[in-house]
N, C-alpha and C positions, 0 to 999 in steps of 0.2 A: 387535262384538255377535254376529255370526254365529259367530265362533270361540268365544266364551263359551258360546253355546248348545250347540255341538258338545262342548265340554269337559264341560258339565253333563250332557249326554246320556250321554256315555261313563262319567262317574262314577256315574250312576244305574244304567246297565247293569252296571257292575262291582259296585255295592253290592247290587243286587237279589238275586242268588243267595246272598250272604252273609247278608242279612236273612232270606231264606227258610230257609236252613240253621239259623240261630240260632232263628228262630221255631218251626221244627219241634221242636227240642230243648226249647225253653221249654214248649211245649204238652205234649209227652210226659212230661217230668220232673215236671210239675205235675199230671198226670192219671192216670198209671199207678199201680196200687195196690201193686205190689211193687218199686218202684224204690228204696226204702230202708226201713229199719225204721220210720221215722216215717210214711211213706206207708202202710205195711201196718197199723200201729196205727190210724191214722185210718180207713182203709177198713173194717177189721174192727169197730172200735168203733161207727162210724156205722150199720152194718148191724143192730145189735142194741140200740140206745139204749133202746128202749121196754121191754126185758125185763131189763136189768141191775139186780141188787139189791145186789151187792157190787163195789166197785172197789178194785183193788190198785195202789198207787203205789210209786215208788222207783227205784233204780238197777239195775244188772245183777244185784245179789244177790237181788232179788225177781223181776226179769225172767226169770232162769234158775232161780229157787228156789221159785216158788209156781205151781202148776198149778191153775187154776180148775176143771178137769174133775173134781177130787176134792172140791169144795165141795158141800154139800147145797143151797145156793142158787145162783142164776144169777150168776156172777162173771166179771169181765173184768180181765185183767192189763194195766195201762196203764204199767207201768214200762219203762224203757229204759236203755241203757248210759250211765253217768255222769249220769243224770237227777237234777237237784237239787230241793230242796224248793221253790225258786222256780217251777219248771215244774210240779211236782206240784200246787201250789196253783192256778195259773192254768189249767191244763188242766181240772182238776176244776170250778172255778167257771165256766169258760166253757161247759162241757157240762152243768152241773147243771140248767138249765131244760129240757133235753131228756132228762133221766133221771128219769122220773116214779116209777119203782119203787126208786130207790136208797135203801138203808137204812143201809149200812155202808161206811166208807172205811178201808182199811188204809194207814197212813202208815209207810213204811220209815225206820228210824233206824239208820244204819250208823256204824261207828267214825268216818268222815270226813264225816258229814252236815252238820256245822257248820263245816267247814274253808274252803269256798270257794264262789264262784259260778262257773259255767262260763266266764264272761268272764275269770277270773283265770288259767286253766290252758291247757296246750297243746291241749286238746280244745275250745277256745273256738269252733272252726268249727261245733260242734254248735248253737250259738245260732241260726245262720242256718237250720238245718233246722226248728227250732221256728217261726221267723218265716215261712218259705216254706210249710210244711205246715199250721200251725195259726194263723198270724197273731199269734203271741205274740212281742213284741219286748222283749228285755232292755233296760232303760232306759239302759245305758251304751254301747250299740253306736254306732259312728260312723255317722251318717245319710248320709254322703257316699260310703260304700263301695258298689260295684256289687252285692255280696252281698245287700244289703237289697232289691234289686229283681229280680235275675236268678237263676233256678234253675240255668241253664247255668253261671253263675259259681260258685254254691255247690257244685255237683256236680263242677266242674272239667271242662274240655274233653276231656281224655284219658279220664277215667272215664266221662263222658257217652257218648263214642263206644263205649267198651267195653260199656256198658249197652245201647246201640242194637243191637249185634251179638248181645246176649242177650235180645232182645225187651223191653228195659227192665225186666228182672227181676234184682234183686240176689240173689246166692246166700244171703247171711245172712238177708235179708228172707223168702226162700222157706221158711226153717226155722221161721218164726213160725206158730203154730197160730191158728185162727180165734178162740180165746179170749184171744189176746194173749201167751200163754206161748211161750218159746223153749227147747226142751229141749236139754241137752247129754248125750251118751251115752258119751263116752270120758272117760278121766282123764289129765290132764297130770301131769308129774313134780311130786311134792310132797315137800318136805323143809325143814329149818330154814333153810337158806341162801336158798332161794327165798321162803320165808315172810317172813323178815327183810327181804329185798329189796323185797317187795311192801309191807310196812308202811312201810319207809323212803320209798318212792315217795309213799305217802299223807301221811306226815309232812312231806315236802318241799313239799306243796301246802297246808299249813296256814296260811292267811291269818288270823291271829288277830283282825284288825280286823273280819272278817266275822261273827264269831260272834254278837254282839249283834243285828246286822241280820237274820241268818237266824232267830234265836230269836224276834224280834219278828214277823217275817213268818209263821213257823209258828204262833205263838199266835193271830195274827189269822185265819189259815186255820181253825184249830180252833174259834175263836169263831164264825166265820160258819157252819160246819157245825153247830155246837151250836144256833145260832139257828134252823136249818132242821130240827132234830130228827133229824139224821143221826148215827148212832153212829160214833165214831172208835176205831179200835184201832191202837195203836202197835206196830210189829213190828220186831224185830231178828233177822235170819236167822242160822243157825249158821255158824261158821267153824271150820276145823280148828285143832288145837293149834299147828301149825307157823306159824300166823298170829297167833293170840290171844296167845301167850306173849311176843311182841315189841311188842304194843300198849302205849301209854302209859296206865298205870292211872289217872292223874289225868284224862285225857281221857274215858275210859270212865265214871269216877265223875261227871264234870261232865255228860256226856250223860244218864246215868241219873237224876241229880238233877233236871235240867230236865224230862225227860219225866214223871217221877213227880210233879213239881209240877203239870204240866198235867193229869195224870190225876186228881189230888186236886181241883183247881180245877173241872174240867169233868165229873168223875165218869166218866172213861173208863178203859180198860184198856191195859196194856202187856204184850205177849207177847215176852219176851226169851229167845231161844234161843242167844245168842252163844257160850256154852261148854257147851251142852247135851250131855251124855255119851251121849244116845241116838243121836247121829249119829257114825258111825264113818268111818274113812278111805274106805271103799268108797262112801260116800254123796256124796263130793265130786268135782267136776270139776277144781278146783285148790284152792289153799290157803284161798280165801275165797268160793268159789262151789259150790253144790250141783249135782250132775248129776241126771239124770232120776229115778233111783230115790230119791235123797235128797229131791228136790222132791216126789215122791209121798208120802213119809213125812211131810214137814213139812206138806204141804197137808191131809192127813188129820187130823193133830193140830190144825191151825188150825181146820178145819171143825168138828171135834168140840168144840173149846173155844168157838167162836162160838155153837154151838147152846145152850150153857149160860150165856152172858152175859145 
């Protein structure tokens, strides 16, 4: 019995510093505002919930392509890299009771919007950031994985330690402005080869069985916003010709047809800038994302259009 107590004491002494180490990281990763783009979005959004009139949703195409600073009304960009309609909907509806002045929601519709859920692709690790930061759990996640419960597991030990040495501030998250927009100032190489490669990546992630599910989810989202008298504006951001020329025209037609049906049914508007010739090569960060000057141009056009709706 005495030996058992000694062994248990030693195990406790051994486990205590490990528990304290992990506990420290769990706390910092869950509370620091710039530890990730998700944490930054939440931090900035919750500081201005009572004044937001316009909410901008979507993937990186709106995250980097729409700057709320150039809207006439108080707007916030809640888009994020690879963010799907599934999360657009649940983020908005979760925060809706705390957004007393919200009048308009922009829903981003990209070439690949109806292709997949995050769960289906290599970036499925992002599902756990929505769970850790916003408490939104994708219904197909395995409940027995540690990522469901541990931020340290989601961020990964090596990355967590790296963040600790940088005061728990992620470099990309630090680029996000307080209105949720992340500007891109440089231009990467843009040509037909890279544009075709980018489209092929998106086409390879086309899980056709998801389309009906996503369409149904989107219509339910629109219906709920309509019932609360919130204006919906569907938005497709510009891409450069090195990307658009390789896109499957049947997919684009199907996307446009479905969005136009929703617009007709609920009396909403669709701003489609996909191949808008007002946007030149100098406006783009890469083949399918705007950089800062292009985002300013688009944001001014959107704001002007919004004032006339």
